[in-house]
N, C-alpha and C positions, 0 to 999 in steps of 0.2 A: 401568252394565252389571252384570248379576248375577254374583256370585262364581262360580257353577257354570258360567258360560260363559267365564270368563277364559282358559281354556286353548285353547278352540276358536275364539275370536273375538279374535285378537291385533291388532285394528285400532287401538286407542288405547293410548298409553303402553306400547307393547310393549317388553319387556326385550330382545327380539331385535334391535331396531334401534339402531345406534350413534348417539350424540348428535352434533350438528353439530360440526365442527372449529372451532377458534378463528378469529375474523375476522383479517384482515390489513389494517389501515387501513380504507378504504371498501369493501373486498372481503370478502364473506362466503361461507360454505359454503351453497350454495343449498338444502340440505335443512333449513335453518332455517325454511323456509316450511311444513314438515310437522310442526313440533314441537307446536303447539297441538292439543288433543283434537278441536276442532271445525273443524279446518283443511280447507277444500275441496281444497287442494293435496294433502294427505295422501290424501284419497279418490281423487283423480285418479292419484296416484303408485301406489297399491295396485292400482287398476283396470287401469292400463296394464301393470303388472308381471304381474298375473294373466293378461292376454290374451297377452302375449309368451311367458311361460313355458309356458302351455298349448299354444301353437303349437309350441314346441320339444319338449315332451314327447309331444304327440300330433299330429304334422304330417299334413297331408292327403296323399293319394297323389301329386299333382303335386309337392309340396315334397319328399316322400321321394325321388322320382325325381331331382329336381334336386340334392339333397344327394348322392345316389349318384354322379351324374355328376361333381360337384365333388370328391368324395373320390377317385374313380378318377383324375381329372386330377392331383390332388395326389400320389397314389402314383406316377403316371407321372413327375411332376417330381422326386420323390425318386430314382427310377431314373435319370433323366437326370443329376442332380447326382452320383450315385455314380460315374458314368462319366467325370466331369471329373477332370483332374489334381489339382485342389485340392478335390475332392469332399467330403472329410472336413470341411474348414474351412467349406465352403458349407452343408453340412447342419447343422453346429453353429450357424452364423450364422442360418440360417432359424429355428432354435428359440430364438433369443435372447429373444424376447418370451414365447412361449407356455409354455416350460418354465422361464423365469426367475422371480425372486421376485415379480414383479407379474403373472405370467401365469395363464392358466386352469388349467394343470396343472403347477404348480411342482414341480420335482424336485430334491431336496436334492443328489443326486449331480451334477446339471448345475450347480447354483448354486455348489457348492464348487469344482468343476473349472474354472469360468470366472471365479471371483472375482478372481484376480490378473491377469487379462487374457490370459495365455498358457495354453495347455492342454498338460499333460505328455504325454498319450497321446491325440491327436486321433482316431486310428483307433477306439479303444475307445469314446470318448465319442460319436463319430458313429454307431457301431453302436447304442449305447444310445438315442440320439435317434431314429434311424429306427425301432427296435423300439417305442419309446413312441408315436410318431406313428401307426405302422401299426396298433397295437391299436385306436386310435380310428377311423382312416380305413377299415380293412378292414370293420369292423362297419357303418359308415355306407354303404359301397359296396354291401353286400349288401342294402340296402333293407329292413333289419329294422324292423318297426313297434314301437311301444310306448315308454313313458317311460324305460325303462332306458338308452336311448341319448341322453338329453337332453344330458348333459355332452359326449359325443363329437360330437354335432351342433354344439354350440357351439364346440368346439375346431376343427372343420372350417372353420366360417365365420370364426373368428378368424385362421386361417392365410390365408384369402383376403384379409382386411383387411391383414394384415402384408405380404403380397406387393404389394398395391395401394399401400401406403404407401411401400415402398422403390422401387417403379416410378415413382412420381410425386415421389419425393425430398422428401416433406413432413416427415418426421421426426415424424409425428403420434402415433405410439404411445409413450406414456410408459413408462419402465422398460426400454427397449430399448438395451442396450449392445452395440455392434457396431463392429468396426474398419471404417474408411472404405473400405479396399481390399476387404474382404469384401462390404460393401454394394454397391460398384460391380460386383463380380463376380456377385453375386446378380442384380442388374439385367440384366447381360449374359446370364447363363445363362437367366433366365426369358424374356428376349427371344428367345433361340435356341430355347427349348422351344416358345414360342408360334408361332414361324415354322415349326418342325418339324411342328406340328400341321396346318399349312396347306401342307406340302410345299415350304417355302421354306428358304433357307440364311441363315447369319448375316450375309451382306452386306446384308440388308434390315432390319437392326436399327433403322434410322431410322424405318421404318414403325411399329414397336411403340412407340417413344418418342413419335412424333407422336400415336399413338392414346391413350397414357396421358396426355399433356399435354392432348389434346382433352377427355378426361374430366374432368381437373382444371379446365380452363377452363369447362366446363359446370356441374360440380357441386362444385367445390373450395371451400375455406374462404373465399377472397376473394369468392366469389359468395354463398355460403350465409350467411356471417357477416362482413360487411364491417367491423363494429366489434368483432370478437372479440378482437383483440390489445389493444384499449384496455380492454375490459370484463372480461377474464379475467386472472387472476393465478395463477401456479403458486407454491406455497409449499413450501420444503424442510421436511419433517416428520421429527421424530426417530423416530416410530413410525407405520407404515402400518397402519391398522385394516382387517381383512377386511370387505368389504361385498358385497352382491349385490342386484340389483334397484334400481329407482329409489328414491332416498332410503332405501336399505337395507331395502326392503319385501320382498325376495326370500324370506326365511324365512317371513314371514307368508303370502305368496302360496302357498308350497309347502304350508304347513299347511292352508290352505283348499282347495287342490287335491288334498290327500291324498298329497303327495310329500315331506313334510318329512324330510330326511336319509335318504331311501330311495335305492336303487341308481339311479345315473344322474342324481341331482339336480344342479342348477347350483350348484356350490360357490362359497362366498365367495372373492373374490380381493382382493389388496391393490394399491392404486394411489394416487398422490398426488391428494388432493381438490382440484379446481379451486375457486378463490374467484372469484365474480362480483361485479360492482359492486352494492352494496346497493340502489341505486335501480332497477336492472333487475330484481332479484329481487322487490322490493316491488311493482312494477307488473305482474308476470306471475303470474297465478293458476295457469297450467299449471306443472307441475314443470319445473325446470331442473336440469341435472346438470353438463355440461361446456361449454355454449354450443353454438351451431349447428354441426352436424357435417358434415364432408366424408367421413366414414367410409362412408356408403351408396355414394358414387361409387367409392371405392377397393375396397370389397367386390364391388360389382356389375360393375365393369370386369373384375376378375380372374375372376369367376364366368362372365361372358359369354365370355371367352377360352377357358376350360376346357370350356365347354359347346358350343364350336364356332360361336358366333355370328359369329365373324370379327374379325380385328384392326381392320378398317375399320368395324365395326358395334358394337364394345364400348362400352357406356354412351353411345350417341349421342343418347338422348332420343327416345322414340317407341315405338309398339307394332307396329313392322314385324316382318319376319322375325327370328326368334331372340329376341324379347322374351319375358320370363317374369315374370308376376306372382308366381309362387312364389318366384323368386329374390329379388324385392323384399321379399316378406313375410319370407323367411328372414333377410335382412339386418336388418330392423327388429326381428324377434323376438330376435335375438342381442344387438343393441345395447341395446335396452330391457330385455330379460329379465335380462341380466347387470348392468345399471345404469350402463353407460358413457355412454349418451346417452338422453334422454327422447324421448317421442313428438314433442313440439314441435321438438326439435333434429334429428330425422331426417326430418320430414315433407317439407321442401322438396326435399332431394336425392332422395327417393324419388318425389315427384311429377315431378321433372324426368326421371327414368328412364322414366316412363310417358308422357312427352311432354306433360305438363300443368304447365308452369312457371307459378306464380301471380304472376309479376312484373308482369303487366299490372294486376291488381287491387291489387297490393301498394303501388303508388305512392300511390293515394288513401288506402289504409289507413294508411300512414305519416303522411300529412298529417293525417288525422283523429285519430290517436292523439297526435300532437304538439299539436293544439289541446286535447285533453282532459287531457293529462298534463304538457305543457311539456317533454317528453323525446322526442327523435327516436329511433325504433327502426326502423332501415332493414332489417329482415329479417322472417322469418316470424312472429316474435313480435308484430308489429303486427297480424297477421291472425288467428292461431290462439291467442290469449293466454288464453282463458277457457273451456277445455273442448273446443274444436274439435279440437285435435290428438289428444287422448286418444280422442275419439269416432271420428275419421277413421281413425287408425292401428288402433284396436281393431277396427273393422268389417273392415278389410282383413285383419288377422291372423285374425279369425274365419273368413273365407272360405278360409284356408289351414290351418285346424285341422280335424282329423277329427271325425266325429260324437261319438266318445267324448270327445275333448278339449273340444268345445263343451258337452257335458253336464256335464263336470267343472267348467268355468268357470261354467255356469249355476247349479250347486249352490253354488259359492263365492259368487256374487253374491246368491243367495237368503239365504245365511247372513249376508252383510253387510247385506242389506236388513232382516233381522230385528233385527240389532244397532242399525241406525240408527233403526228405529221405536221400539225400547225407549228409546234415549237421547233422542229428540226428540218423544216422544208429547205433550208439552205444547204443541208448536207447532201452527199451523194445519194443517188437513188438506192434504196434498200427495202427489205421487207420489214414492216413495223408490226406485224402480227405478234402479239406478246408470246403466244405459245410457240410459234415458229422460231422467234428469236431465242427463246429459252432452249429449244431443242438443238439449235445450232451452236450453243455455247455451253457445252457440258464438260469443259476441262480437257485434259490431254489423254484420258484413258478410255479404252473400250472396255466397259464394265460388263462382265458376264453375270449380270444380275437379272433375275426374273421375278416379277411380282405376280402372284397368282391372284387374278382379279375375280374370276368366277370359275365355275366347274371346267370350262374348256377355253377360257380366255386368259391371256397373259399380256403384261406390258413389258417390253424389252427396252432397256436403255443401253445405248452404245454411243460412245463419243465419236465425233466426226473429225477429230484432229489427227495429229501425226502418230501418236504412240498407240501400239496395240499390245495388250498384255497376253 
């Protein structure tokens, strides 16, 4: 790379990306796959991070509208909590993740006030929490366009995921310290709020619980990542390093999109790095971050409820009444753009939401990968392991990105293409278009999977190699 481009082309050896954390036995930080300068995983990580962040900075009109509905519903939930006898404690509990040390908007006042477990002045802290959240939510509710609300949009979606997590009692959000009683009351209160939206009373709480558990059964961790508990290891770290984007490519993506440290950029956050089994990381060219994710189901279940899809229809799988491709894209953009989960890790749960569960073709894919590698990979990693997830999710996100955002992304890709051509000019002539190279490298399977992108538009992914299922 030429020296004069080192500042605008931070794709290799970027000082902005944190190095991988130390391994723990056979478990490694999955970002180790993006360390080498010529790593295809690094290219995929940067590409999907650019797609996701462009979608949050410049969302399409349908996504702006869906985010507005979600923000309005969350403000309504805050109003509902404020009217509860224990409303102060519940509002503080709701903020445990998002305003805490590992959250998207960490607040020193909140962190210090909750550090010892009990709060000296809950009324004052609850007021601070509400005002902080409403600054984000009110702007998003107004359907304001432009990249300046990127951070607030991410906070909005983060809250949807936090609610989904305590409603399904997964405890999936790391860094959340919340009293068990408060967690139980939050679940009860959101159930009551969801019922109120449908004109029902709290005596029907079982309907909400059944709905949440149905979503978990359809798109929860046990379905999405059956070997997750064996292959993933959480490590207590003395120091949590701020990161953003897949394999910490967020700052580089922002630089290429023209949003580096500008108003509303997706800020780095701290969370404990998952260590995944080294063999799994070695066999997967697609970036991995935290293993296969149930987060899409948790986010989309809550979003469906607030959007009025109905308790009985929330995350049921299918494109019937109330389905929204924009919501699905928003969930992916948040998880990938912030770096919590990669395209590979969110693709299965998102496909299920659209009624296109790849489980039928997954069986043969698992068998084929076992023959090739000697390792059983019983999840989407057996199907989308070599560029397919990045391409599929990237195209889906593009359809929910405004024209301005797509142009910004195109400019970023052109810059990357120029960089790649410079570095690899000695190789045989080939196409260096990132999108084209991803589309031509989708593994060995023709995947009969459709993403419903709009009322009449779909994205079809089919691999271009030998095997046809």
